[in-house]
C-alpha positions in Angstrom: 70.6 123.0 65.9 72.1 122.6 69.4 72.6 119.1 70.8 72.2 120.3 74.4 68.9 119.8 76.3 69.2 123.3 77.7 71.2 126.1 76.2 70.3 129.6 77.4 72.2 132.8 77.4 71.8 136.1 79.3 68.6 135.3 81.0 67.2 138.1 83.1 63.9 138.1 85.0 62.7 141.0 87.1 59.8 141.4 89.5 59.3 145.1 89.8 62.6 146.6 90.8 63.9 143.2 92.0 66.2 141.2 89.7 65.6 137.6 90.5 67.7 136.2 87.6 70.6 138.3 86.5 72.3 137.4 83.2 72.3 133.6 83.6 73.8 131.5 80.8 73.8 127.7 81.2 74.2 124.6 79.1 72.9 121.1 80.1 73.8 118.2 77.9 71.2 115.6 76.9 71.2 112.6 79.3 73.0 114.6 82.0 72.1 115.0 85.6 72.8 118.7 86.3 72.7 120.0 89.9 71.5 123.5 90.5 72.8 124.9 93.9 72.4 128.1 95.7 71.1 129.6 99.0 67.5 130.4 99.6 66.5 133.5 97.5 69.3 132.9 95.0 67.0 132.6 92.0 67.0 128.8 91.4 63.3 128.4 91.2 62.7 131.4 89.0 65.4 130.3 86.6 63.8 126.9 86.3 60.4 128.4 85.7 61.8 130.5 82.9 63.5 127.4 81.4 60.3 125.4 81.4 58.2 128.1 79.8 56.2 129.1 82.9 57.8 132.6 83.0 58.9 134.8 80.1 62.4 136.2 80.4 62.8 140.0 80.3 66.1 139.6 78.5 68.1 136.8 77.0 66.8 133.6 75.4 68.0 130.2 74.2 66.7 126.8 73.4 65.2 123.9 75.5 65.1 120.5 73.8 65.7 122.3 70.6 62.7 124.7 71.0 63.0 128.5 71.2 62.6 129.6 74.8 60.4 132.6 73.8 58.4 131.3 70.8 57.9 127.6 71.6 56.8 127.5 75.2 53.9 125.1 74.6 56.2 122.7 72.8 58.6 122.9 75.7 55.9 122.2 78.2 54.8 119.1 76.4 58.3 117.5 76.5 59.3 118.3 80.0 58.3 117.1 83.5 58.4 119.6 86.3 58.3 118.7 90.0 57.6 121.7 92.2 59.3 122.3 95.5 56.1 121.6 97.4 53.7 118.7 96.9 51.2 120.0 94.4 48.9 117.1 93.8 45.4 116.8 95.3 45.7 115.7 99.0 42.0 114.5 99.0 42.4 112.3 96.0 43.9 108.8 96.0 47.2 108.0 94.4 45.4 106.4 91.4 42.9 109.3 91.1 45.8 111.8 91.0 47.6 109.8 88.3 44.4 109.5 86.3 43.9 113.3 86.5 47.5 113.9 85.3 47.2 111.3 82.5 44.0 113.1 81.3 45.8 116.4 81.2 48.5 115.0 79.0 45.9 113.1 76.8 47.5 109.7 77.4 45.8 106.7 75.8 44.8 104.2 76.9 44.6 106.2 80.1 44.4 103.3 82.7 47.3 101.5 81.0 49.4 104.6 81.5 48.3 104.8 85.1 49.0 101.2 85.8 52.4 101.4 84.1 53.3 104.4 86.2 52.2 102.7 89.4 54.3 99.6 88.6 57.4 101.5 87.6 57.7 103.3 90.9 56.5 100.6 93.2 53.2 102.1 94.0 50.9 99.2 93.1 50.3 98.2 96.7 48.5 101.4 97.6 46.6 102.9 94.6 43.6 103.7 96.8 45.3 105.5 99.6 44.6 109.2 99.9 47.6 111.2 98.8 47.4 113.5 101.9 48.0 110.6 104.2 51.3 109.6 102.6 54.7 110.1 104.3 57.0 112.7 102.9 59.0 110.1 101.0 55.9 108.5 99.4 54.5 112.0 98.4 57.8 112.7 96.6 57.6 109.3 94.9 54.0 110.1 93.7 55.0 113.5 92.5 57.9 112.1 90.5 55.6 109.4 89.1 53.2 112.2 87.9 56.1 114.1 86.4 57.4 111.3 84.3 54.2 109.4 83.2 54.1 111.2 79.9 57.7 110.2 79.2 59.3 113.6 79.1 62.8 114.2 77.6 63.7 116.7 80.3 62.9 116.6 84.0 63.1 119.7 86.2 63.2 118.9 89.9 62.9 121.8 92.4 64.4 120.7 95.8 62.7 117.3 95.4 63.9 115.7 98.6 63.4 118.6 101.1 62.0 117.2 104.3 62.3 113.5 103.6 64.5 111.0 105.5 67.9 109.8 104.3 66.6 106.4 103.2 63.9 108.0 101.1 66.4 110.5 99.7 68.7 107.6 98.6 65.8 105.7 97.0 64.7 108.9 95.2 68.2 109.4 93.8 68.4 105.8 92.6 65.3 106.5 90.7 66.7 109.7 89.2 69.8 107.8 88.0 67.6 105.1 86.5 65.7 107.7 84.6 68.9 109.3 83.4 70.1 105.9 82.2 67.0 105.7 80.1 68.0 109.0 78.4 66.1 111.6 80.4 68.0 114.8 81.1 67.6 116.0 84.7 68.1 119.5 86.2 67.7 119.3 89.9 68.0 122.0 92.5 69.2 121.0 96.0 70.7 122.2 99.2 72.3 118.9 100.1 76.0 118.6 99.2 75.8 114.8 99.1 73.1 115.1 96.5 75.1 117.6 94.5 78.0 115.1 94.4 75.6 112.6 92.7 75.2 114.9 89.7 77.3 114.8 86.5 77.8 118.6 86.7 76.9 121.3 89.2 75.9 125.0 88.7 76.1 127.5 91.6 73.8 130.5 91.6 74.0 133.4 94.1 72.0 136.6 94.1 70.6 135.7 90.7 74.0 135.3 89.1 75.6 132.0 88.0 79.0 132.0 89.7 80.5 128.7 88.7 79.7 125.5 86.7 81.5 122.2 86.2 82.0 118.8 87.6 82.4 118.5 91.3 86.2 118.1 90.9 86.3 121.1 88.6 84.3 123.3 90.9 86.5 122.4 93.9 89.6 123.1 91.8 88.2 126.5 90.7 87.7 127.5 94.3 91.5 127.5 94.8 91.1 126.6 98.4 93.4 124.8 100.8 92.1 122.8 103.7 93.6 121.5 107.0 92.2 119.3 109.7 93.1 120.4 113.2 92.5 118.1 116.2 93.8 117.4 119.7 94.9 119.8 122.4 92.7 122.8 123.2 90.5 122.7 120.1 88.1 125.3 121.5 91.0 127.8 121.8 92.3 126.8 118.4 88.9 127.6 116.9 88.8 131.0 118.6 92.3 131.9 117.4 91.8 130.6 113.8 88.5 132.5 113.4 90.3 135.7 114.3 93.1 135.2 111.8 92.9 137.2 108.6 94.4 134.4 106.5 91.7 131.9 107.5 88.4 132.0 105.5 86.4 129.2 107.1 86.5 127.3 110.4 83.9 124.5 110.9 83.8 122.0 113.8 83.4 118.3 112.7 83.1 116.3 115.9 86.4 116.8 117.8 88.1 118.2 114.7 88.2 121.6 113.0 87.9 122.0 109.2 90.1 125.0 108.4 90.0 126.6 104.9 91.8 129.4 103.2 92.6 130.8 99.8 96.4 131.5 100.2 98.3 128.2 100.9 101.4 129.8 102.4 99.8 132.3 104.8 97.2 129.7 105.8 99.9 127.1 106.6 101.7 129.7 108.7 98.5 130.6 110.6 97.6 127.0 111.3 101.1 126.1 112.4 101.1 129.1 114.8 97.8 128.2 116.3 98.5 124.5 116.8 101.8 125.3 118.5 100.0 127.5 121.0 97.1 125.1 121.7 98.9 121.7 121.7 96.9 120.6 118.7 98.2 119.1 115.5 97.2 119.7 111.8 97.2 117.8 108.6 96.4 118.8 105.0 92.9 117.5 103.9 90.8 117.5 100.8 88.6 120.5 100.2 85.0 119.6 100.1 82.2 120.7 97.8 80.6 122.4 100.9 83.8 124.4 101.4 83.7 125.5 97.8 80.0 126.3 98.1 80.5 128.6 101.1 83.4 130.2 99.3 81.5 131.0 96.1 78.5 132.5 97.7 80.6 134.5 100.1 78.7 136.7 102.5 75.8 137.0 100.0 73.0 134.6 101.1 70.8 135.4 98.1 68.7 138.2 96.8 66.4 138.3 99.7 62.7 138.2 100.7 62.1 134.6 99.9 62.6 134.8 96.1 64.0 131.5 95.1 
């Protein structure tokens, strides 16, 4: 019996001729916060739906919380919480009414005790009678999270949970995720935000339905094999133009008055940067490669598998 919360191998999911999930194998340890990164259309949402038993894989299998992914889908659904990418509760019901509805679906008893405990745990006691549709983006996310965890799941799947909310609400949401993790809940969260990915214990990158790299943030950056320079001063605009045209430079990104210059071959990259800064009166210094640099490197020119499939 596996000790992992999620252990799947060779998952394939097709929609007609389109392969949304292409031979994905992944392991998420119990109690871990695992990040799931990838561009739009890369297969993140479809993979998560297969893992939580909402979709049946065409090939492959594995275990989720010790249950067989193909045979035990109902058992899996009872032990997980799944927060969808878009707010899926009833907009014309109050916060309390939505939680009572969810508590009824899970058969929680006593029902109102479960509702009151959930309201209190996430700081929603001051507004139980407010219509859900009138909440801000941050409060909607907080309500959706409350509904996802009120039955005390062992595994929480979060599909881009902070899209469209302000930085303060995002930070508060992640503080809550870490609190839940400290209580023993395993979390798999998809995100586009690099600062959120850095809050995870491990990250998994998917592109065009394929899992391309997995590991801690430090391991993923190391696996990219990239070297990074910061270029500033002088004619930065001309330096950017010259660097973008150089075959040994993979990425050039402006950060304020500085350029973030990235390449795979340390020697040729150094030579390219030194030549450009000499011509433009700029100066350069080695810098740390970021998770965003690695992300762009691993997905390459392939932005996903197209047509909105996520």
